[in-house]
C-alpha positions as a LaTeX table, in Angstrom:
\begin{tabular}{lrrr}
\hline
Residue & $x$ (\AA) & $y$ (\AA) & $z$ (\AA) \\
\hline
Met1 & 141.35 & 68.34 & 122.83 \\
Ala2 & 142.16 & 65.37 & 125.03 \\
Glu3 & 141.48 & 61.86 & 123.86 \\
Lys4 & 142.33 & 58.35 & 124.90 \\
Ser5 & 144.74 & 56.19 & 122.97 \\
Gly6 & 143.86 & 52.61 & 122.17 \\
Glu7 & 146.08 & 49.57 & 121.92 \\
Glu8 & 148.98 & 49.49 & 119.51 \\
Ala9 & 148.33 & 47.80 & 116.18 \\
Pro10 & 150.08 & 44.51 & 115.44 \\
Ala11 & 153.12 & 44.98 & 113.21 \\
Gly12 & 152.02 & 45.30 & 109.59 \\
Ala13 & 148.30 & 45.46 & 110.36 \\
Arg14 & 146.02 & 47.61 & 108.24 \\
Gly15 & 143.26 & 49.81 & 109.56 \\
Gly16 & 139.83 & 48.24 & 109.84 \\
Leu17 & 138.32 & 50.31 & 107.01 \\
Phe18 & 141.11 & 49.42 & 104.57 \\
Gly19 & 142.15 & 46.00 & 105.80 \\
Ala20 & 143.42 & 42.94 & 103.98 \\
Gly21 & 140.83 & 41.08 & 101.93 \\
Gly22 & 139.96 & 43.88 & 99.58 \\
Arg23 & 142.52 & 45.31 & 97.20 \\
Phe24 & 145.40 & 44.39 & 99.52 \\
Lys25 & 146.57 & 40.89 & 100.42 \\
Gly26 & 148.58 & 41.81 & 103.46 \\
Gly27 & 149.63 & 44.46 & 105.89 \\
Thr28 & 151.82 & 47.47 & 105.46 \\
Asp29 & 155.23 & 48.19 & 106.87 \\
Pro30 & 154.66 & 49.59 & 110.41 \\
Ile31 & 156.89 & 52.50 & 109.50 \\
Met32 & 154.64 & 53.19 & 106.52 \\
Glu33 & 151.57 & 53.10 & 108.78 \\
Lys34 & 153.07 & 55.85 & 110.93 \\
Phe35 & 154.42 & 57.74 & 107.93 \\
Asn36 & 151.04 & 57.71 & 106.21 \\
Glu37 & 148.72 & 58.61 & 109.08 \\
Ser38 & 147.56 & 62.16 & 109.78 \\
Ile39 & 145.31 & 61.61 & 112.78 \\
Gly40 & 147.95 & 63.15 & 115.02 \\
Phe41 & 147.23 & 66.57 & 113.57 \\
Asp42 & 144.03 & 66.46 & 111.52 \\
Lys43 & 142.03 & 65.43 & 114.59 \\
Arg44 & 141.71 & 69.18 & 115.09 \\
Met45 & 139.02 & 69.02 & 112.40 \\
Trp46 & 136.83 & 66.53 & 114.26 \\
Lys47 & 133.97 & 68.99 & 114.56 \\
Gln48 & 134.01 & 69.97 & 110.89 \\
Asp49 & 134.28 & 66.32 & 109.81 \\
Ile50 & 131.19 & 65.37 & 111.80 \\
Arg51 & 129.26 & 68.39 & 110.51 \\
Gly52 & 130.11 & 67.38 & 106.95 \\
Ser53 & 129.02 & 63.80 & 107.56 \\
Ile54 & 125.68 & 64.85 & 109.04 \\
Ala55 & 125.00 & 67.08 & 106.04 \\
Tyr56 & 126.04 & 64.30 & 103.65 \\
Ala57 & 123.72 & 61.79 & 105.38 \\
Lys58 & 120.82 & 64.18 & 104.82 \\
Ala59 & 121.84 & 64.73 & 101.19 \\
Thr60 & 121.97 & 61.00 & 100.44 \\
Thr61 & 118.59 & 60.58 & 102.10 \\
Lys62 & 117.14 & 63.12 & 99.68 \\
Val63 & 118.25 & 60.95 & 96.74 \\
Gly64 & 117.09 & 57.68 & 98.28 \\
Ile65 & 120.41 & 56.12 & 99.33 \\
Leu66 & 119.33 & 56.25 & 102.96 \\
Thr67 & 115.85 & 55.93 & 104.39 \\
Glu68 & 114.62 & 58.52 & 106.84 \\
Asp69 & 115.08 & 56.02 & 109.68 \\
Glu70 & 118.60 & 55.19 & 108.57 \\
Cys71 & 119.44 & 58.87 & 108.34 \\
Tyr72 & 118.10 & 59.44 & 111.85 \\
Thr73 & 120.19 & 56.57 & 113.20 \\
Ile74 & 123.36 & 57.78 & 111.47 \\
Val75 & 122.88 & 61.40 & 112.57 \\
Ser76 & 122.16 & 60.30 & 116.13 \\
Gly77 & 125.31 & 58.18 & 116.07 \\
Leu78 & 127.38 & 61.05 & 114.75 \\
Glu79 & 126.03 & 63.29 & 117.50 \\
Lys80 & 127.26 & 60.73 & 120.03 \\
Val81 & 130.69 & 60.76 & 118.39 \\
Tyr82 & 130.60 & 64.56 & 118.57 \\
Ala83 & 129.78 & 64.40 & 122.29 \\
Glu84 & 132.74 & 62.09 & 122.91 \\
Trp85 & 135.14 & 64.49 & 121.22 \\
Glu86 & 133.64 & 67.41 & 123.10 \\
Ala87 & 134.00 & 65.62 & 126.41 \\
Gly88 & 137.54 & 64.50 & 125.61 \\
Thr89 & 136.62 & 60.82 & 125.85 \\
Phe90 & 136.98 & 59.87 & 122.19 \\
Glu91 & 139.42 & 56.96 & 121.94 \\
Ile92 & 141.79 & 56.92 & 118.99 \\
Lys93 & 142.55 & 53.34 & 118.05 \\
Ala94 & 145.06 & 51.54 & 115.89 \\
Gly95 & 144.08 & 51.89 & 112.26 \\
Asp96 & 142.59 & 55.36 & 112.70 \\
Glu97 & 144.63 & 56.74 & 109.85 \\
Asp98 & 142.96 & 60.13 & 109.84 \\
Ile99 & 140.03 & 62.00 & 111.35 \\
His100 & 137.67 & 60.65 & 108.69 \\
Thr101 & 138.43 & 56.97 & 109.33 \\
Ala102 & 138.43 & 57.55 & 113.10 \\
Asn103 & 134.97 & 59.09 & 113.10 \\
Glu104 & 133.52 & 56.51 & 110.70 \\
Arg105 & 135.05 & 53.65 & 112.68 \\
Arg106 & 133.51 & 54.96 & 115.91 \\
Leu107 & 130.15 & 55.55 & 114.22 \\
Thr108 & 130.11 & 51.96 & 113.04 \\
Glu109 & 130.92 & 50.75 & 116.53 \\
Ile110 & 127.93 & 52.69 & 117.87 \\
Ile111 & 125.28 & 51.92 & 115.21 \\
Gly112 & 126.63 & 48.81 & 113.51 \\
Ser113 & 127.10 & 48.08 & 109.81 \\
Leu114 & 124.67 & 50.83 & 108.82 \\
Gly115 & 127.60 & 53.20 & 109.36 \\
Gly116 & 129.14 & 51.77 & 106.21 \\
Lys117 & 126.41 & 53.37 & 104.09 \\
Leu118 & 127.44 & 56.91 & 105.06 \\
His119 & 130.39 & 57.00 & 102.69 \\
Thr120 & 128.34 & 56.07 & 99.61 \\
Gly121 & 129.45 & 58.25 & 96.70 \\
Arg122 & 131.81 & 60.19 & 98.91 \\
Ser123 & 135.61 & 60.10 & 98.90 \\
Arg124 & 138.06 & 61.19 & 101.54 \\
Asn125 & 139.28 & 63.51 & 98.76 \\
Asp126 & 136.20 & 65.71 & 98.84 \\
Gln127 & 135.73 & 65.02 & 102.54 \\
Val128 & 139.10 & 66.43 & 103.59 \\
Ala129 & 138.70 & 69.38 & 101.22 \\
Thr130 & 135.39 & 70.15 & 102.89 \\
Asp131 & 136.72 & 69.78 & 106.42 \\
Thr132 & 139.73 & 71.96 & 105.67 \\
Arg133 & 137.64 & 74.72 & 104.11 \\
Leu134 & 135.20 & 74.72 & 107.01 \\
Trp135 & 138.03 & 74.82 & 109.55 \\
Thr136 & 139.91 & 77.54 & 107.69 \\
Val137 & 136.91 & 79.84 & 107.32 \\
Glu138 & 136.04 & 79.49 & 111.00 \\
Ala139 & 139.65 & 80.28 & 111.93 \\
Glu140 & 139.72 & 83.29 & 109.61 \\
Lys141 & 136.55 & 84.71 & 111.16 \\
Asp142 & 137.98 & 84.24 & 114.67 \\
Ile143 & 141.20 & 85.99 & 113.61 \\
Leu144 & 139.22 & 88.95 & 112.30 \\
Lys145 & 137.72 & 89.38 & 115.77 \\
Asp146 & 141.20 & 89.27 & 117.32 \\
Leu147 & 142.40 & 91.82 & 114.79 \\
Gly148 & 139.48 & 94.04 & 115.70 \\
Thr149 & 140.50 & 93.89 & 119.36 \\
Leu150 & 144.07 & 94.86 & 118.51 \\
Leu151 & 143.00 & 97.70 & 116.23 \\
Glu152 & 140.65 & 99.16 & 118.82 \\
Ala153 & 143.32 & 98.90 & 121.52 \\
Gly154 & 145.86 & 100.64 & 119.30 \\
Ala155 & 143.49 & 103.42 & 118.32 \\
Glu156 & 142.41 & 104.06 & 121.90 \\
Phe157 & 146.04 & 104.17 & 123.03 \\
Ala158 & 146.88 & 106.65 & 120.28 \\
Lys159 & 143.97 & 108.82 & 121.39 \\
Met160 & 145.07 & 108.61 & 125.03 \\
Asn161 & 148.54 & 109.88 & 124.08 \\
Ile162 & 147.46 & 112.36 & 121.39 \\
Asp163 & 149.50 & 115.26 & 122.84 \\
Val164 & 152.81 & 113.37 & 123.02 \\
Leu165 & 155.34 & 114.36 & 120.37 \\
Met166 & 158.20 & 112.24 & 119.09 \\
Ala167 & 160.84 & 112.14 & 116.41 \\
Gly168 & 159.92 & 110.72 & 113.03 \\
Tyr169 & 162.68 & 108.98 & 111.10 \\
Thr170 & 163.57 & 108.03 & 107.55 \\
His171 & 166.64 & 105.86 & 106.96 \\
Leu172 & 166.78 & 105.76 & 110.80 \\
Gln173 & 167.91 & 109.39 & 110.65 \\
Pro174 & 165.99 & 112.25 & 112.35 \\
Ala175 & 163.46 & 113.54 & 109.83 \\
Gln176 & 160.46 & 115.53 & 111.16 \\
Pro177 & 158.52 & 115.79 & 114.41 \\
Ile178 & 155.30 & 113.78 & 114.59 \\
Arg179 & 152.75 & 112.78 & 117.21 \\
Phe180 & 153.23 & 109.52 & 119.07 \\
Gly181 & 149.63 & 108.71 & 118.13 \\
His182 & 150.41 & 109.33 & 114.49 \\
Trp183 & 153.27 & 106.83 & 114.64 \\
Leu184 & 151.05 & 104.23 & 116.33 \\
Met185 & 148.23 & 104.79 & 113.84 \\
Ser186 & 150.69 & 104.21 & 111.00 \\
His187 & 150.98 & 100.62 & 112.23 \\
Met188 & 147.21 & 100.36 & 112.72 \\
Ala189 & 146.76 & 101.47 & 109.08 \\
Ala190 & 148.81 & 98.49 & 107.90 \\
Leu191 & 146.81 & 96.14 & 110.11 \\
Met192 & 143.55 & 97.55 & 108.78 \\
Arg193 & 144.68 & 96.62 & 105.28 \\
Asp194 & 145.47 & 93.13 & 106.60 \\
Ala195 & 141.93 & 92.86 & 107.96 \\
Glu196 & 140.49 & 93.94 & 104.62 \\
Arg197 & 142.59 & 91.37 & 102.80 \\
Leu198 & 141.46 & 88.62 & 105.15 \\
Gln199 & 137.84 & 89.59 & 104.59 \\
Gln200 & 138.45 & 89.19 & 100.87 \\
Leu201 & 139.88 & 85.68 & 101.30 \\
Ile202 & 136.87 & 84.26 & 103.12 \\
Pro203 & 134.38 & 84.17 & 100.20 \\
Arg204 & 136.89 & 82.26 & 98.05 \\
Ala205 & 137.57 & 79.74 & 100.82 \\
Asn206 & 133.90 & 79.41 & 101.71 \\
Gln207 & 132.89 & 77.28 & 98.71 \\
Cys208 & 131.61 & 73.72 & 99.14 \\
Pro209 & 133.58 & 70.87 & 97.47 \\
Leu210 & 131.49 & 68.12 & 99.06 \\
Gly211 & 129.79 & 65.97 & 96.43 \\
Ser212 & 132.80 & 66.01 & 94.12 \\
Gly213 & 133.68 & 62.41 & 94.95 \\
Ala214 & 137.23 & 61.22 & 94.39 \\
Leu215 & 137.63 & 63.40 & 91.30 \\
Ala216 & 134.88 & 62.76 & 88.71 \\
Gly217 & 131.82 & 63.84 & 90.69 \\
Asn218 & 129.08 & 62.11 & 92.65 \\
Ala219 & 127.40 & 59.11 & 91.01 \\
Phe220 & 124.15 & 59.40 & 92.96 \\
Gly221 & 123.15 & 62.96 & 92.07 \\
Val222 & 123.45 & 64.44 & 95.53 \\
Asp223 & 122.29 & 68.05 & 95.73 \\
Arg224 & 125.53 & 69.99 & 96.24 \\
Glu225 & 123.72 & 73.27 & 96.71 \\
Phe226 & 121.78 & 71.66 & 99.56 \\
Leu227 & 125.09 & 70.56 & 101.06 \\
Ala228 & 126.45 & 74.09 & 100.77 \\
Arg229 & 123.42 & 75.54 & 102.56 \\
Glu230 & 123.55 & 72.93 & 105.32 \\
Leu231 & 127.21 & 73.67 & 106.00 \\
Gly232 & 127.01 & 77.44 & 105.72 \\
Phe233 & 129.07 & 77.75 & 102.53 \\
Asp234 & 128.50 & 80.67 & 100.17 \\
Gly235 & 128.30 & 78.39 & 97.14 \\
Val236 & 129.69 & 75.26 & 95.50 \\
Thr237 & 132.98 & 74.68 & 93.71 \\
Ser238 & 132.63 & 74.56 & 89.93 \\
Asn239 & 134.77 & 71.57 & 88.88 \\
Ser240 & 135.03 & 68.27 & 90.74 \\
Leu241 & 138.56 & 67.59 & 89.52 \\
Asp242 & 139.75 & 70.95 & 90.80 \\
Ser243 & 137.65 & 70.72 & 93.96 \\
Val244 & 139.59 & 67.83 & 95.47 \\
Cys245 & 143.06 & 69.27 & 94.84 \\
Asp246 & 142.50 & 73.02 & 95.18 \\
Arg247 & 144.48 & 74.35 & 98.12 \\
Asp248 & 144.59 & 77.95 & 96.92 \\
Phe249 & 142.63 & 78.95 & 100.00 \\
Val250 & 145.35 & 77.50 & 102.24 \\
Val251 & 148.12 & 79.19 & 100.27 \\
Glu252 & 146.24 & 82.49 & 100.34 \\
Phe253 & 145.93 & 82.29 & 104.10 \\
Leu254 & 149.62 & 81.41 & 104.50 \\
Leu255 & 150.63 & 84.34 & 102.28 \\
Trp256 & 148.24 & 86.56 & 104.22 \\
His257 & 149.63 & 85.48 & 107.58 \\
Ser258 & 153.19 & 86.11 & 106.39 \\
Met259 & 152.23 & 89.69 & 105.49 \\
Leu260 & 150.42 & 90.22 & 108.80 \\
Leu261 & 153.43 & 88.98 & 110.73 \\
Met262 & 155.68 & 91.17 & 108.58 \\
His263 & 153.66 & 94.17 & 109.74 \\
Leu264 & 153.76 & 93.04 & 113.37 \\
Ser265 & 157.50 & 92.56 & 112.99 \\
Gln266 & 157.89 & 96.14 & 111.80 \\
Phe267 & 155.84 & 97.35 & 114.75 \\
Ala268 & 157.97 & 95.28 & 117.10 \\
Glu269 & 161.21 & 96.62 & 115.61 \\
Asp270 & 160.05 & 100.22 & 116.07 \\
Leu271 & 159.22 & 99.50 & 119.69 \\
Ile272 & 162.50 & 97.68 & 120.29 \\
Ile273 & 164.39 & 100.77 & 119.13 \\
Asn274 & 162.23 & 103.14 & 121.19 \\
Asn275 & 162.58 & 100.87 & 124.19 \\
Met276 & 166.37 & 100.93 & 123.80 \\
Leu277 & 166.26 & 104.75 & 123.70 \\
Lys278 & 164.12 & 104.75 & 126.88 \\
Cys279 & 161.32 & 106.44 & 124.94 \\
Val280 & 158.85 & 103.64 & 125.58 \\
Glu281 & 158.88 & 101.31 & 128.56 \\
Met282 & 157.66 & 97.74 & 128.18 \\
Asp283 & 155.55 & 96.22 & 130.90 \\
Asp284 & 157.18 & 93.47 & 132.96 \\
Ala285 & 154.53 & 91.04 & 131.68 \\
Tyr286 & 156.10 & 91.17 & 128.21 \\
Ala287 & 159.79 & 91.25 & 129.16 \\
Thr288 & 162.29 & 88.80 & 130.59 \\
Gly289 & 165.56 & 89.05 & 132.49 \\
Ser290 & 169.06 & 87.71 & 132.05 \\
Ser291 & 170.43 & 84.57 & 133.67 \\
Leu292 & 173.67 & 86.49 & 134.33 \\
Met293 & 173.07 & 90.25 & 134.30 \\
Pro294 & 170.67 & 91.36 & 137.07 \\
Gln295 & 169.90 & 94.74 & 135.49 \\
Lys296 & 168.57 & 93.39 & 132.20 \\
Lys297 & 164.96 & 93.77 & 131.09 \\
Asn298 & 164.75 & 92.32 & 127.63 \\
Pro299 & 161.81 & 93.00 & 125.24 \\
Asp300 & 161.49 & 89.31 & 124.40 \\
Ala301 & 157.83 & 89.55 & 123.38 \\
Leu302 & 158.77 & 92.04 & 120.69 \\
Glu303 & 161.78 & 90.03 & 119.56 \\
Leu304 & 159.62 & 86.94 & 119.21 \\
Leu305 & 157.03 & 88.90 & 117.21 \\
Arg306 & 159.87 & 89.98 & 114.94 \\
Gly307 & 161.26 & 86.45 & 114.66 \\
Lys308 & 157.93 & 84.79 & 113.85 \\
Ala309 & 157.71 & 86.69 & 110.55 \\
Gly310 & 160.61 & 84.77 & 108.99 \\
Val311 & 159.13 & 81.41 & 109.94 \\
Ala312 & 155.77 & 82.51 & 108.51 \\
Leu313 & 157.32 & 83.26 & 105.14 \\
Gly314 & 158.93 & 79.81 & 105.20 \\
Arg315 & 155.54 & 78.16 & 105.66 \\
Ser316 & 154.12 & 79.98 & 102.65 \\
Val317 & 157.00 & 79.21 & 100.35 \\
Gly318 & 157.22 & 75.61 & 101.58 \\
Leu319 & 153.62 & 74.72 & 100.73 \\
Met320 & 153.79 & 76.45 & 97.36 \\
Ala321 & 156.89 & 74.42 & 96.54 \\
Thr322 & 154.97 & 71.27 & 97.48 \\
Leu323 & 152.02 & 72.17 & 95.27 \\
Lys324 & 153.83 & 73.44 & 92.19 \\
Gly325 & 154.57 & 70.05 & 90.62 \\
Leu326 & 151.35 & 68.19 & 91.43 \\
Pro327 & 149.30 & 66.63 & 88.61 \\
Arg328 & 145.52 & 66.64 & 88.74 \\
Ala329 & 143.73 & 65.60 & 90.96 \\
Tyr330 & 144.27 & 64.50 & 94.57 \\
Asn331 & 147.76 & 63.40 & 95.63 \\
Lys332 & 148.94 & 62.48 & 99.10 \\
Asp333 & 151.31 & 65.46 & 99.04 \\
Leu334 & 148.22 & 67.53 & 99.86 \\
Gln335 & 148.25 & 66.05 & 103.34 \\
Glu336 & 151.20 & 68.36 & 103.97 \\
Asp337 & 148.92 & 71.41 & 103.96 \\
Lys338 & 147.55 & 70.82 & 107.48 \\
Val339 & 150.58 & 71.36 & 109.69 \\
Pro340 & 151.59 & 74.72 & 108.19 \\
Leu341 & 147.93 & 75.82 & 108.17 \\
Phe342 & 147.35 & 74.88 & 111.79 \\
Asp343 & 150.68 & 76.34 & 112.88 \\
Ala344 & 149.94 & 79.56 & 111.00 \\
Val345 & 146.56 & 80.00 & 112.67 \\
Asp346 & 148.00 & 79.29 & 116.12 \\
Thr347 & 150.89 & 81.67 & 115.54 \\
Val348 & 148.66 & 84.47 & 114.27 \\
Lys349 & 146.30 & 84.21 & 117.23 \\
Asp350 & 149.20 & 84.18 & 119.70 \\
Cys351 & 150.92 & 87.12 & 118.02 \\
Leu352 & 147.74 & 89.22 & 117.94 \\
Ala353 & 147.15 & 88.53 & 121.63 \\
Ile354 & 150.74 & 89.45 & 122.52 \\
Ala355 & 150.72 & 92.61 & 120.40 \\
Thr356 & 147.44 & 93.70 & 121.99 \\
Gly357 & 148.86 & 93.15 & 125.46 \\
Val358 & 152.04 & 95.05 & 124.61 \\
Ile359 & 150.07 & 98.06 & 123.37 \\
Cys360 & 147.71 & 98.16 & 126.33 \\
Thr361 & 150.53 & 98.03 & 128.89 \\
Met362 & 153.43 & 99.97 & 127.33 \\
Lys363 & 154.31 & 103.39 & 128.74 \\
Pro364 & 155.57 & 106.14 & 126.43 \\
Asn365 & 158.03 & 108.52 & 128.15 \\
Pro366 & 157.13 & 112.02 & 126.90 \\
Lys367 & 160.35 & 113.58 & 128.22 \\
Met368 & 162.59 & 111.07 & 126.47 \\
Leu369 & 160.51 & 111.25 & 123.29 \\
Met370 & 160.91 & 115.03 & 123.29 \\
Lys371 & 164.61 & 114.65 & 123.98 \\
Ala372 & 164.94 & 112.70 & 120.75 \\
Leu373 & 163.67 & 115.74 & 118.85 \\
Cys374 & 166.34 & 118.08 & 117.45 \\
Pro375 & 166.00 & 121.54 & 115.83 \\
Glu376 & 167.53 & 120.26 & 112.59 \\
Met377 & 164.28 & 118.31 & 112.14 \\
Leu378 & 162.65 & 121.70 & 111.47 \\
Ala379 & 164.87 & 122.44 & 108.46 \\
Thr380 & 161.95 & 121.66 & 106.14 \\
Asp381 & 159.81 & 124.10 & 108.11 \\
Leu382 & 162.51 & 126.70 & 107.51 \\
Ala383 & 162.30 & 126.04 & 103.78 \\
Asp384 & 158.51 & 126.18 & 103.94 \\
Tyr385 & 158.75 & 129.58 & 105.65 \\
Leu386 & 160.26 & 131.08 & 102.49 \\
Val387 & 157.83 & 129.13 & 100.27 \\
Arg388 & 155.01 & 131.01 & 102.00 \\
Lys389 & 156.75 & 134.23 & 100.95 \\
Gly390 & 156.62 & 133.15 & 97.31 \\
Val391 & 160.09 & 131.60 & 96.92 \\
Pro392 & 160.15 & 128.37 & 94.82 \\
Phe393 & 160.66 & 125.28 & 96.99 \\
Arg394 & 163.71 & 124.06 & 95.03 \\
Glu395 & 165.39 & 127.34 & 95.92 \\
Thr396 & 164.27 & 127.31 & 99.55 \\
His397 & 165.54 & 123.74 & 99.89 \\
His398 & 169.07 & 124.93 & 99.01 \\
Ile399 & 168.75 & 127.96 & 101.27 \\
Ser400 & 167.67 & 125.85 & 104.25 \\
Gly401 & 170.46 & 123.39 & 103.50 \\
Ala402 & 172.96 & 126.25 & 103.63 \\
Cys403 & 171.61 & 127.17 & 107.09 \\
Val404 & 172.07 & 123.57 & 108.25 \\
Arg405 & 175.65 & 123.58 & 106.96 \\
Leu406 & 176.42 & 126.89 & 108.68 \\
Ala407 & 175.14 & 125.56 & 111.99 \\
Glu408 & 177.21 & 122.38 & 111.64 \\
Glu409 & 180.36 & 124.29 & 110.72 \\
Ser410 & 179.79 & 126.70 & 113.62 \\
Gly411 & 179.20 & 123.82 & 116.03 \\
Val412 & 175.82 & 125.14 & 117.11 \\
Ser413 & 172.20 & 124.08 & 116.86 \\
Ile414 & 170.39 & 125.52 & 113.85 \\
Asp415 & 167.77 & 127.21 & 116.05 \\
Thr416 & 170.51 & 129.33 & 117.68 \\
Leu417 & 171.51 & 131.01 & 114.44 \\
Thr418 & 170.80 & 134.70 & 114.66 \\
Leu419 & 168.54 & 136.62 & 112.32 \\
Glu420 & 171.63 & 138.34 & 110.96 \\
Gln421 & 173.28 & 135.00 & 110.16 \\
Leu422 & 170.13 & 133.78 & 108.44 \\
Gln423 & 169.79 & 137.01 & 106.44 \\
Asn424 & 173.42 & 136.71 & 105.35 \\
Ile425 & 172.34 & 133.49 & 103.65 \\
Asp426 & 169.09 & 134.97 & 102.27 \\
Ser427 & 167.78 & 138.47 & 102.83 \\
Arg428 & 164.16 & 137.37 & 102.66 \\
Phe429 & 164.31 & 135.96 & 106.19 \\
Glu430 & 162.47 & 138.30 & 108.57 \\
Glu431 & 162.04 & 138.47 & 112.36 \\
Asp432 & 159.07 & 136.09 & 112.36 \\
Val433 & 161.35 & 133.31 & 111.11 \\
Met434 & 162.23 & 132.59 & 114.74 \\
Lys435 & 158.70 & 131.19 & 115.21 \\
Val436 & 159.71 & 128.29 & 112.97 \\
Trp437 & 161.56 & 126.64 & 115.86 \\
Asn438 & 158.44 & 125.22 & 117.52 \\
Tyr439 & 157.78 & 121.48 & 117.37 \\
Glu440 & 154.09 & 121.72 & 118.23 \\
Glu441 & 153.41 & 124.29 & 115.51 \\
Ser442 & 155.40 & 122.22 & 113.04 \\
Val443 & 153.25 & 119.20 & 113.76 \\
Glu444 & 150.02 & 121.19 & 113.52 \\
Arg445 & 150.95 & 122.57 & 110.11 \\
Lys446 & 150.77 & 119.01 & 108.73 \\
Ser447 & 146.99 & 119.28 & 108.57 \\
Ser448 & 146.11 & 117.50 & 105.33 \\
Ile449 & 144.20 & 114.19 & 105.50 \\
Gly450 & 146.43 & 111.55 & 107.03 \\
Gly451 & 148.83 & 114.11 & 108.49 \\
Thr452 & 150.21 & 114.37 & 111.99 \\
Ala453 & 148.16 & 117.40 & 113.10 \\
Lys454 & 146.06 & 116.59 & 116.14 \\
Ala455 & 142.70 & 116.81 & 114.37 \\
Arg456 & 143.90 & 114.55 & 111.56 \\
Val457 & 145.29 & 111.91 & 113.92 \\
Leu458 & 141.99 & 111.89 & 115.82 \\
Glu459 & 140.20 & 111.34 & 112.51 \\
Gln460 & 142.40 & 108.31 & 111.90 \\
Val461 & 141.65 & 107.06 & 115.41 \\
Glu462 & 137.89 & 107.31 & 115.01 \\
Lys463 & 137.98 & 105.69 & 111.58 \\
Cys464 & 140.02 & 102.78 & 112.98 \\
Ile465 & 137.70 & 102.30 & 115.96 \\
Ala466 & 134.65 & 102.22 & 113.71 \\
Phe467 & 136.40 & 99.77 & 111.37 \\
Ser468 & 137.41 & 97.48 & 114.23 \\
Lys469 & 133.89 & 97.32 & 115.65 \\
Ala470 & 132.56 & 96.21 & 112.26 \\
Leu471 & 134.87 & 93.20 & 112.03 \\
\hline
\end{tabular}
């Protein structure tokens, strides 16, 4: 949002709303003025601040603080302030300590001294709590839509590549064959949980603190439930003292965003490895080159997704450390919640957009993915073969392990062992054991819910698409 800057304040001057002549005899240190102000970042809440003020003007009219005409004048003035912000013509002036004082100062310039009645019974303590909750809930709802877009893109891509097989790993060692779509849906499953968690945060954040005053409540009996309805809140906060200092909803979002970015980091790391192995090619739009080596195509988008997760955790821990020693009720330390909150929202939205773009444009290489498969990954299938003939799994596990060791000691692949060699290890192996060495059949045998069989992966896909459309 663009805005004009006014003239610099004289050294030591106080803002017009808190100037000398009241509690204070003189000005403040110019460094303190700059140190104290938050307008540089909380101006992002201009829309929510004006919405809250319009609702509060109506609430004070209901209890007789304002007349209907006064309310009309104040609301009309606030709508003009809104229009200035929307057009990018709002002028921030010296003394505009925060978004609340800036908007009230401009309102008073437009309608005169009547603007001074707006703040009756209200404190910036409940005002900023209201603005921040409104802004956070709107951001969370927008992020849910972005998550839905990513989930749908991932599910559709998994469906498109349903027949591609790849190696599954544990401990970064070859484990069992899986479908490429199954691997991708494993990451979508984590993101679906993230979406569910975010949905659960919104009702707790969407509670109205307006009407709590500075800490003790509102002295004029404003109808807080009316305020909640006007502003689209689900209800009202229960304790005025807690209302003005509660930042749980900010901490919850920061913790949530650190978990989301952890999941995106894991997705990025998987892709970085597969890109290195030439199993998945990244689109040029999400890669960069080297200033020295002409051949390089670096997966920078993925590396940045991975790197953002550490910074996200720092934001969460940092704000919690700030909050842990605060006494009741409002303290200026709480001003420090805005920058990490705003940064977190911006980072999440950017990361979701990048991840969506990466998924939609990446190109799996079926030949290289198949090349990463090795017959030893079917050792469990070999054990399962004997299980189906009634042999206890703990016994078949040792028998299959002996086959793996024989192949290693012979310097051959396990699927080249002859029937005679297998029967020398256990006589219960029969000719049909040679059918075990088939990756497609191995994958299709994993047919329980959530497994990597084609039908089960497609179930996961359809469930994810339906979930994403409901966000």
